[in-house]
Each structure stands twice: as C-alpha cells, then as structure tokens.
ROSE-4610 file (N, C-alpha, C; in Angstrom, 1 decimal, always signed):
// ROSE-4610
residu = [M/M/M/Q/Q/Q/W/W/W/T/T/T/S/S/S/Y/Y/Y/R/R/R/V/V/V/V/V/V/S/S/S/G/G/G/F/F/F/L/L/L/F/F/F/L/L/L/A/A/A/S/S/S/V/V/V/I/I/I/G/G/G/M/M/M/A/A/A/F/F/F/A/A/A/L/L/L/Y/Y/Y/L/L/L/E/E/E/H/H/H/V/V/V/Q/Q/Q/G/G/G/L/L/L/E/E/E/P/P/P/C/C/C/P/P/P/L/L/L/C/C/C/V/V/V/F/F/F/Q/Q/Q/R/R/R/L/L/L/G/G/G/L/L/L/I/I/I/G/G/G/L/L/L/G/G/G/L/L/L/I/I/I/S/S/S/L/L/L/I/I/I/A/A/A/L/L/L/L/L/L/H/H/H/N/N/N/P/P/P/K/K/K/S/S/S/N/N/N/G/G/G/M/M/M/K/K/K/R/R/R/G/G/G/Y/Y/Y/A/A/A/F/F/F/L/L/L/S/S/S/L/L/L/A/A/A/A/A/A/I/I/I/S/S/S/W/W/W/S/S/S/A/A/A/G/G/G/V/V/V/A/A/A/A/A/A/R/R/R/H/H/H/V/V/V/W/W/W/L/L/L/Q/Q/Q/N/N/N/L/L/L/P/P/P/K/K/K/D/D/D/Q/Q/Q/V/V/V/P/P/P/S/S/S/C/C/C/G/G/G/P/P/P/G/G/G/L/L/L/D/D/D/Y/Y/Y/W/W/W/V/V/V/E/E/E/T/T/T/L/L/L/P/P/P/L/L/L/K/K/K/S/S/S/V/V/V/F/F/F/E/E/E/Q/Q/Q/V/V/V/L/L/L/K/K/K/G/G/G/S/S/S/G/G/G/E/E/E/C/C/C/A/A/A/L/L/L/V/V/V/D/D/D/W/W/W/S/S/S/F/F/F/L/L/L/G/G/G/Q/Q/Q/S/S/S/L/L/L/P/P/P/V/V/V/W/W/W/S/S/S/L/L/L/A/A/A/F/F/F/F/F/F/S/S/S/V/V/V/L/L/L/A/A/A/L/L/L/V/V/V/C/C/C/L/L/L/W/W/W/Q/Q/Q/L/L/L/L/L/L/R/R/R/K/K/K/Y/Y/Y/A/A/A]
num = [1/1/1/2/2/2/3/3/3/4/4/4/5/5/5/6/6/6/7/7/7/8/8/8/9/9/9/10/10/10/11/11/11/12/12/12/13/13/13/14/14/14/15/15/15/16/16/16/17/17/17/18/18/18/19/19/19/20/20/20/21/21/21/22/22/22/23/23/23/24/24/24/25/25/25/26/26/26/27/27/27/28/28/28/29/29/29/30/30/30/31/31/31/32/32/32/33/33/33/34/34/34/35/35/35/36/36/36/37/37/37/38/38/38/39/39/39/40/40/40/41/41/41/42/42/42/43/43/43/44/44/44/45/45/45/46/46/46/47/47/47/48/48/48/49/49/49/50/50/50/51/51/51/52/52/52/53/53/53/54/54/54/55/55/55/56/56/56/57/57/57/58/58/58/59/59/59/60/60/60/61/61/61/62/62/62/63/63/63/64/64/64/65/65/65/66/66/66/67/67/67/68/68/68/69/69/69/70/70/70/71/71/71/72/72/72/73/73/73/74/74/74/75/75/75/76/76/76/77/77/77/78/78/78/79/79/79/80/80/80/81/81/81/82/82/82/83/83/83/84/84/84/85/85/85/86/86/86/87/87/87/88/88/88/89/89/89/90/90/90/91/91/91/92/92/92/93/93/93/94/94/94/95/95/95/96/96/96/97/97/97/98/98/98/99/99/99/100/100/100/101/101/101/102/102/102/103/103/103/104/104/104/105/105/105/106/106/106/107/107/107/108/108/108/109/109/109/110/110/110/111/111/111/112/112/112/113/113/113/114/114/114/115/115/115/116/116/116/117/117/117/118/118/118/119/119/119/120/120/120/121/121/121/122/122/122/123/123/123/124/124/124/125/125/125/126/126/126/127/127/127/128/128/128/129/129/129/130/130/130/131/131/131/132/132/132/133/133/133/134/134/134/135/135/135/136/136/136/137/137/137/138/138/138/139/139/139/140/140/140/141/141/141/142/142/142/143/143/143/144/144/144/145/145/145/146/146/146/147/147/147/148/148/148/149/149/149/150/150/150/151/151/151/152/152/152/153/153/153/154/154/154/155/155/155/156/156/156/157/157/157/158/158/158/159/159/159/160/160/160/161/161/161/162/162/162/163/163/163/164/164/164/165/165/165]
x = [+163.4/+163.8/+162.4/+162.4/+161.5/+160.5/+159.3/+158.8/+159.0/+159.4/+159.4/+161.0/+161.7/+162.9/+163.4/+164.7/+165.0/+165.6/+166.3/+166.5/+165.1/+164.2/+163.1/+162.4/+162.2/+161.3/+162.4/+163.5/+164.4/+164.0/+164.2/+164.1/+162.7/+161.6/+159.9/+160.1/+161.3/+161.1/+161.5/+163.5/+163.3/+162.5/+162.0/+161.4/+159.7/+159.5/+158.6/+158.4/+160.4/+160.5/+160.5/+161.2/+161.7/+160.0/+159.2/+158.0/+157.2/+157.3/+157.0/+157.1/+158.5/+159.5/+159.4/+159.2/+158.6/+157.1/+156.3/+155.3/+154.8/+155.8/+155.9/+156.7/+157.8/+158.8/+157.5/+156.6/+155.8/+154.8/+154.1/+152.8/+153.8/+154.9/+156.0/+155.9/+156.7/+157.3/+156.5/+154.8/+154.5/+153.1/+152.8/+151.4/+151.2/+152.7/+152.6/+152.9/+152.4/+152.4/+153.5/+153.5/+154.8/+154.6/+156.3/+155.7/+155.7/+155.1/+154.8/+156.3/+156.7/+158.0/+157.6/+156.0/+155.7/+156.1/+155.7/+156.2/+157.2/+158.6/+159.7/+160.8/+160.1/+160.2/+160.4/+158.5/+158.5/+158.6/+159.6/+160.3/+161.6/+161.9/+163.2/+163.4/+162.3/+162.5/+161.8/+161.1/+160.9/+162.6/+163.3/+164.5/+165.9/+165.0/+166.6/+166.0/+164.7/+164.2/+164.4/+164.7/+165.0/+166.7/+167.2/+169.2/+169.6/+168.1/+168.7/+168.4/+167.2/+166.8/+167.7/+168.6/+168.9/+170.6/+171.2/+171.7/+171.6/+170.5/+170.1/+170.2/+169.9/+169.3/+170.9/+171.5/+172.8/+173.9/+173.9/+175.0/+174.3/+173.1/+171.9/+172.8/+173.0/+173.5/+173.3/+174.0/+174.0/+173.3/+173.9/+173.7/+172.4/+171.6/+170.5/+170.2/+171.3/+171.8/+171.8/+172.4/+172.5/+171.1/+170.9/+169.4/+168.0/+168.3/+167.8/+167.9/+169.3/+170.0/+169.6/+169.1/+168.5/+167.0/+166.6/+165.1/+164.8/+165.6/+165.6/+165.6/+166.5/+166.9/+166.3/+165.3/+164.5/+162.9/+162.7/+161.3/+161.2/+163.0/+162.8/+162.5/+163.3/+163.4/+161.8/+161.5/+159.6/+158.5/+159.4/+158.3/+158.3/+159.4/+159.5/+158.8/+158.2/+157.4/+156.3/+156.0/+154.5/+154.2/+155.1/+154.4/+154.4/+155.6/+155.1/+154.0/+154.1/+152.2/+151.2/+151.4/+150.4/+150.2/+151.3/+150.8/+150.6/+150.4/+150.2/+148.6/+148.2/+146.5/+146.0/+146.8/+146.0/+145.9/+147.4/+146.9/+145.7/+145.7/+144.6/+142.8/+143.4/+142.1/+141.0/+142.3/+142.7/+141.3/+140.2/+138.9/+139.9/+139.8/+140.0/+140.9/+140.2/+140.5/+141.7/+141.9/+143.0/+144.2/+144.4/+145.2/+146.9/+147.8/+148.8/+149.0/+149.4/+150.0/+151.0/+150.7/+151.2/+152.8/+154.4/+155.3/+156.4/+157.4/+158.3/+158.4/+158.9/+159.5/+160.3/+160.5/+161.8/+162.9/+163.0/+164.5/+164.7/+164.1/+164.2/+165.3/+164.7/+164.1/+166.0/+166.3/+167.3/+168.8/+168.1/+169.7/+170.0/+168.4/+168.4/+168.8/+168.2/+168.3/+169.3/+169.6/+169.9/+169.0/+169.9/+169.1/+167.9/+168.3/+167.3/+165.9/+166.5/+165.4/+164.4/+164.6/+164.6/+163.6/+163.9/+162.5/+162.1/+162.0/+161.0/+159.6/+160.2/+159.5/+158.6/+159.8/+158.9/+157.8/+157.6/+157.1/+155.7/+156.0/+154.8/+153.6/+154.7/+153.4/+152.8/+152.1/+152.2/+150.5/+149.7/+148.8/+148.8/+149.9/+150.6/+150.2/+150.7/+150.4/+149.0/+148.2/+146.4/+145.9/+146.2/+145.9/+145.5/+144.7/+144.4/+144.1/+145.5/+144.9/+145.2/+145.4/+145.3/+143.9/+144.0/+142.5/+142.9/+142.1/+142.1/+140.6/+140.1/+138.4/+138.3/+138.9/+138.2/+139.2/+140.2/+141.3/+142.0/+142.8/+143.8/+145.5/+145.9/+147.7/+148.3/+148.2/+148.7/+148.2/+146.8/+146.2/+146.2/+147.0/+146.8/+149.0/+149.5/+150.8/+150.8/+149.7/+150.0/+149.9/+149.5/+148.4/+149.7/+150.3/+151.2/+152.4/+152.6/+153.6/+153.5/+152.7/+151.9/+152.0/+151.7/+152.2/+153.4/+154.3/+155.5/+156.4/+156.0/+156.7/+155.9/+154.7/+154.1/+155.3/+155.1/+156.3/+158.0/+158.7/+159.5/+159.6/+158.2/+158.5/+158.0/+157.3/+157.5/+158.6/+159.8/+161.0/+161.7/+161.6/+162.5/+162.3/+160.8/+160.7/+160.5/+160.7/+160.4/+161.6/+161.0/+161.9/+162.8/+164.4/+164.9/+165.2/+165.5/+165.9/+167.1]
y = [+20.4/+21.8/+21.9/+22.5/+22.7/+24.2/+24.8/+25.8/+27.2/+26.3/+27.3/+27.7/+26.8/+27.0/+28.1/+29.3/+30.0/+31.1/+30.1/+30.7/+30.5/+30.1/+30.7/+31.5/+31.9/+32.4/+34.4/+34.1/+35.0/+35.7/+34.1/+34.5/+35.3/+34.7/+34.7/+36.5/+36.9/+38.3/+39.3/+38.8/+39.6/+39.9/+39.2/+38.8/+40.0/+39.7/+41.1/+41.8/+42.6/+43.7/+43.9/+43.3/+43.9/+44.1/+43.0/+43.4/+44.8/+45.0/+46.2/+47.0/+47.1/+48.7/+48.6/+47.6/+47.3/+48.0/+48.0/+48.7/+49.7/+50.4/+51.6/+52.1/+51.6/+53.0/+52.3/+51.6/+51.3/+52.2/+52.6/+54.1/+54.8/+55.3/+56.5/+56.8/+55.5/+55.9/+55.5/+55.1/+54.6/+55.2/+55.2/+55.9/+57.4/+57.9/+59.4/+59.8/+58.9/+59.2/+59.4/+60.9/+61.5/+61.1/+60.7/+60.4/+61.3/+61.4/+62.5/+61.6/+63.1/+62.3/+61.3/+61.1/+60.1/+58.6/+58.9/+57.4/+56.8/+58.1/+57.9/+57.9/+57.4/+57.3/+55.9/+55.6/+54.1/+53.4/+54.1/+53.3/+52.5/+53.6/+53.7/+52.3/+52.3/+50.9/+50.1/+49.9/+47.9/+47.7/+48.9/+48.7/+48.2/+48.9/+48.1/+46.2/+46.3/+45.0/+44.0/+44.8/+44.0/+43.3/+44.2/+44.3/+43.4/+43.5/+42.6/+41.2/+40.8/+39.4/+38.7/+39.8/+39.3/+38.8/+39.8/+39.3/+38.0/+37.9/+36.8/+35.2/+35.7/+34.7/+34.2/+34.9/+35.2/+34.3/+34.8/+34.3/+32.8/+32.6/+31.8/+30.8/+32.1/+31.1/+30.4/+29.6/+28.7/+28.6/+29.8/+30.2/+30.9/+30.2/+30.8/+32.1/+32.9/+34.5/+35.1/+34.6/+35.4/+36.0/+34.4/+34.2/+35.6/+35.9/+36.1/+37.9/+37.6/+39.7/+39.3/+38.8/+39.2/+39.8/+38.7/+39.0/+40.1/+40.6/+41.8/+43.0/+42.9/+44.3/+44.1/+43.1/+42.5/+43.4/+42.8/+43.3/+44.9/+45.8/+47.4/+47.8/+47.6/+47.8/+48.2/+47.3/+47.0/+47.3/+47.8/+48.2/+50.1/+50.5/+51.5/+52.1/+51.2/+51.7/+51.5/+50.4/+50.1/+52.0/+51.8/+53.2/+54.7/+54.7/+55.9/+56.1/+54.7/+54.2/+54.1/+54.2/+54.4/+56.0/+56.4/+58.3/+59.0/+58.0/+58.7/+58.4/+57.1/+57.4/+57.6/+58.3/+59.2/+60.2/+60.9/+62.4/+62.0/+61.2/+61.3/+61.4/+60.9/+60.8/+62.0/+62.3/+63.9/+65.0/+65.8/+66.8/+67.8/+68.1/+69.3/+70.1/+70.6/+72.3/+71.7/+70.6/+70.1/+69.6/+69.8/+68.4/+70.5/+69.4/+70.7/+71.0/+72.6/+73.6/+72.6/+72.7/+72.0/+73.1/+72.2/+73.0/+73.2/+72.9/+72.9/+71.7/+71.0/+69.4/+68.7/+67.6/+66.8/+67.7/+67.2/+68.2/+68.8/+70.5/+71.2/+71.3/+70.4/+70.2/+69.4/+68.9/+67.6/+68.7/+69.5/+70.8/+71.5/+72.0/+73.2/+73.4/+72.2/+71.0/+70.6/+70.4/+69.1/+68.4/+67.0/+65.8/+65.5/+65.5/+65.2/+66.2/+67.3/+68.8/+68.3/+66.9/+66.5/+65.0/+65.0/+63.7/+64.5/+64.9/+66.1/+66.5/+67.2/+68.4/+66.8/+65.5/+65.1/+64.4/+63.6/+63.4/+63.4/+65.0/+65.8/+65.9/+65.4/+65.2/+67.1/+67.1/+67.8/+67.7/+69.3/+68.7/+67.8/+67.6/+66.6/+65.6/+64.9/+63.6/+63.2/+64.6/+63.7/+63.5/+64.1/+63.6/+62.1/+61.7/+60.3/+60.6/+59.9/+60.4/+59.2/+57.6/+56.6/+55.5/+54.7/+53.6/+52.7/+51.4/+50.6/+49.7/+48.7/+48.4/+49.5/+50.7/+51.9/+52.4/+51.8/+52.2/+52.9/+53.6/+54.2/+53.4/+54.2/+53.3/+52.9/+54.5/+54.3/+53.3/+52.7/+51.8/+50.3/+50.2/+48.9/+48.6/+49.9/+49.5/+49.4/+49.7/+49.9/+48.1/+47.9/+46.0/+45.2/+46.0/+44.6/+45.3/+46.1/+46.1/+45.6/+45.0/+44.6/+43.3/+42.7/+41.5/+40.7/+41.6/+41.0/+41.4/+42.2/+42.7/+41.3/+40.8/+39.8/+38.6/+38.2/+37.4/+37.6/+38.5/+38.8/+38.9/+38.7/+39.0/+37.3/+36.6/+35.0/+34.7/+35.5/+35.0/+34.8/+35.9/+36.3/+35.2/+35.1/+34.0/+33.1/+32.6/+31.0/+30.3/+28.8/+27.6/+27.5/+27.3/+27.0/+25.2/+24.6/+23.0/+22.6]
z = [+209.6/+209.8/+210.5/+211.9/+212.8/+212.7/+212.3/+211.8/+212.9/+214.2/+215.1/+215.7/+214.9/+215.5/+215.5/+215.7/+216.2/+215.0/+213.9/+212.9/+212.2/+211.7/+210.7/+211.6/+212.9/+213.1/+213.2/+213.3/+212.8/+211.6/+210.6/+209.3/+208.6/+209.5/+209.3/+209.4/+210.7/+210.6/+210.1/+209.0/+208.7/+207.6/+206.8/+205.8/+205.8/+206.8/+207.5/+207.6/+208.2/+207.2/+206.4/+205.6/+204.2/+203.5/+203.9/+202.9/+203.4/+204.6/+205.5/+204.7/+204.5/+204.1/+202.7/+202.2/+200.5/+200.4/+200.9/+200.8/+201.3/+202.4/+202.7/+201.4/+200.5/+199.5/+198.5/+198.3/+197.2/+197.5/+197.9/+198.9/+198.9/+199.3/+198.6/+197.6/+196.4/+195.2/+194.1/+194.0/+193.2/+193.1/+194.6/+194.9/+195.6/+195.4/+195.6/+196.8/+198.3/+199.2/+200.4/+200.5/+201.1/+202.3/+202.8/+204.3/+205.4/+206.2/+207.0/+208.6/+209.1/+210.5/+211.1/+211.3/+212.3/+211.4/+210.3/+209.2/+209.1/+209.3/+209.0/+210.2/+210.9/+212.8/+212.6/+212.4/+212.3/+211.9/+209.9/+209.4/+209.8/+210.9/+211.9/+212.3/+213.1/+214.0/+213.0/+212.2/+211.4/+210.3/+210.2/+209.5/+211.1/+212.3/+213.5/+213.1/+213.5/+213.2/+212.1/+210.9/+209.5/+210.5/+210.3/+210.8/+211.6/+212.2/+214.0/+213.3/+213.2/+212.8/+211.8/+210.6/+209.8/+210.2/+211.2/+212.2/+212.3/+213.3/+214.3/+213.1/+212.1/+211.7/+211.0/+210.2/+210.1/+211.0/+212.4/+213.4/+213.8/+213.7/+214.6/+215.6/+216.8/+218.4/+218.8/+219.3/+219.5/+221.7/+222.1/+223.4/+223.1/+224.8/+225.2/+225.4/+225.8/+226.3/+224.9/+223.9/+223.0/+221.8/+222.1/+221.2/+222.2/+223.4/+223.8/+223.7/+223.7/+223.5/+222.5/+220.3/+219.8/+220.0/+220.7/+220.6/+221.3/+222.3/+223.3/+222.3/+221.4/+220.8/+219.7/+219.0/+218.0/+219.1/+219.9/+220.5/+220.6/+221.5/+221.5/+219.8/+219.0/+217.4/+217.4/+217.4/+217.3/+217.9/+219.2/+220.1/+220.0/+219.1/+219.1/+218.2/+217.2/+215.8/+216.3/+216.9/+217.7/+218.6/+218.9/+219.8/+219.4/+218.4/+217.4/+216.7/+215.9/+215.5/+216.0/+217.7/+217.7/+218.5/+218.8/+218.6/+217.5/+216.5/+215.2/+215.1/+215.4/+215.5/+216.5/+217.6/+218.8/+217.9/+216.9/+215.9/+215.7/+214.5/+214.1/+214.1/+216.0/+216.3/+217.1/+217.0/+218.0/+217.2/+217.7/+217.2/+216.8/+215.5/+214.5/+215.3/+216.0/+217.1/+218.2/+218.2/+219.0/+217.9/+216.9/+216.5/+216.3/+216.1/+216.5/+215.2/+214.9/+213.8/+212.6/+211.7/+210.4/+211.0/+211.5/+211.5/+210.0/+210.1/+208.8/+208.6/+208.0/+207.3/+208.2/+208.3/+208.8/+208.5/+207.4/+206.6/+207.5/+207.8/+207.4/+209.2/+209.7/+211.6/+211.7/+210.5/+211.1/+210.8/+209.6/+209.4/+210.5/+211.4/+212.2/+213.6/+214.1/+215.1/+215.5/+217.0/+217.7/+217.4/+217.6/+217.3/+218.3/+219.7/+220.8/+220.4/+220.0/+219.8/+218.2/+217.4/+216.3/+217.2/+217.6/+218.5/+219.1/+220.2/+220.4/+219.6/+218.4/+217.7/+216.9/+216.1/+215.3/+216.4/+217.6/+218.9/+218.4/+218.4/+219.0/+218.0/+217.0/+215.8/+215.7/+214.0/+213.9/+213.0/+212.4/+211.3/+210.3/+209.4/+208.4/+209.2/+210.2/+210.2/+210.9/+211.2/+211.0/+210.6/+208.9/+207.8/+207.6/+207.7/+206.9/+205.1/+204.5/+203.2/+202.3/+203.3/+202.6/+203.9/+203.5/+204.0/+203.1/+203.9/+203.7/+204.6/+203.7/+205.0/+206.1/+205.8/+206.5/+207.7/+208.0/+208.5/+208.3/+208.6/+208.0/+207.9/+207.4/+207.1/+209.0/+209.6/+210.9/+212.0/+211.8/+212.6/+211.7/+210.8/+210.1/+210.4/+210.4/+210.8/+212.2/+213.2/+214.6/+214.8/+213.7/+214.0/+213.6/+212.3/+211.5/+213.1/+213.2/+214.0/+215.9/+216.2/+216.8/+216.9/+215.8/+215.5/+215.7/+215.4/+215.1/+216.3/+217.3/+218.2/+219.2/+219.5/+219.6/+219.9/+218.3/+217.9/+218.1/+218.7/+219.2/+221.2/+221.1/+222.7/+223.1/+222.0/+222.3/+221.7/+221.1/+220.6/+222.3/+223.2/+224.0/+225.3/+225.7/+226.6/+226.5/+225.0/+224.8/+225.6/+225.7/+226.3/+225.1/+224.8/+224.5/+224.4/+223.6/+223.8/+223.6]
C-alpha cells in the first residue's frame, strides 16, 4: 500500500477531522470552554470534511473525476472552517474599542431569525468571540485552529490537483 494513495489520504483526512472534533469536544465538555458562535461554525466545516472524507474512503472511486469531486468538496468544507477561523483571529486582534458588542447567543438567533440572518450575525462576530480564554505557546485557540485547517486545506488541494495513476 502506498502512503500517498487516494484511499490512505482520504483516511488521513477523516482521522484528522475526528481528532479535531474530539479535541473541540474535550475542550468544551472536560475543560469547560463554551464555544462561541464562530467556533460552532468552524466545527461545521470540519464535520463536513470528515463526512466527505469518510464517504471517499469507503467509496474509493476509480475515476479521476470522482476523486477530484470528493477532493473539491473536502477543500470547500475545510476552507469554510479556515475562513471562519481567520475571521475569528482578526476579531481577537482588534483594538478593544473596535470589538463588536456582545449580542444574544446562537441558540436565540437560530430560534428567532431566518437562516441567512443567522449566518450574517455569526460572521459579524461579537464581543464573546474576541475573548481569548485558551492559549497554547502564546497563541489562541483560533490561531491554532486556523493553522490546523490550513494544513488540512493544503492536503485537500494536493488531493485535488495531483496526478493519479
């Protein structure tokens, strides 16, 4: 078995997604870190990558078109997470006087607003998203998330553009 085979890389992406979600759930349920709306949206892309990678792993398509289709969908899903994480990092680095005020929680928005408005409100960010409540080696969780998602996006891009035998 070749380490760069389509199936092995799909398995790696699935495993990375599971590990990323397991870490997020560990921080939430064991460490007591309540995810802000942007964190929740980052998880959606990671879950999407995991599901698409699992399907690609199980399907193991023979045609290059299908392989590239799965790779494109995987790249789109994890790019969503990377983009939201980048927005989160930006919010955390705003001067205090420019941080948006805290608004109602995500649960309230989902119950009272149309879906499009929920996305708009979450992506604007709020004061709670600008708080740094966890760091490692001097970097906040959104910075580490952005790095993790970026590496996964590069793997997906490579999977999309590489030459298949």
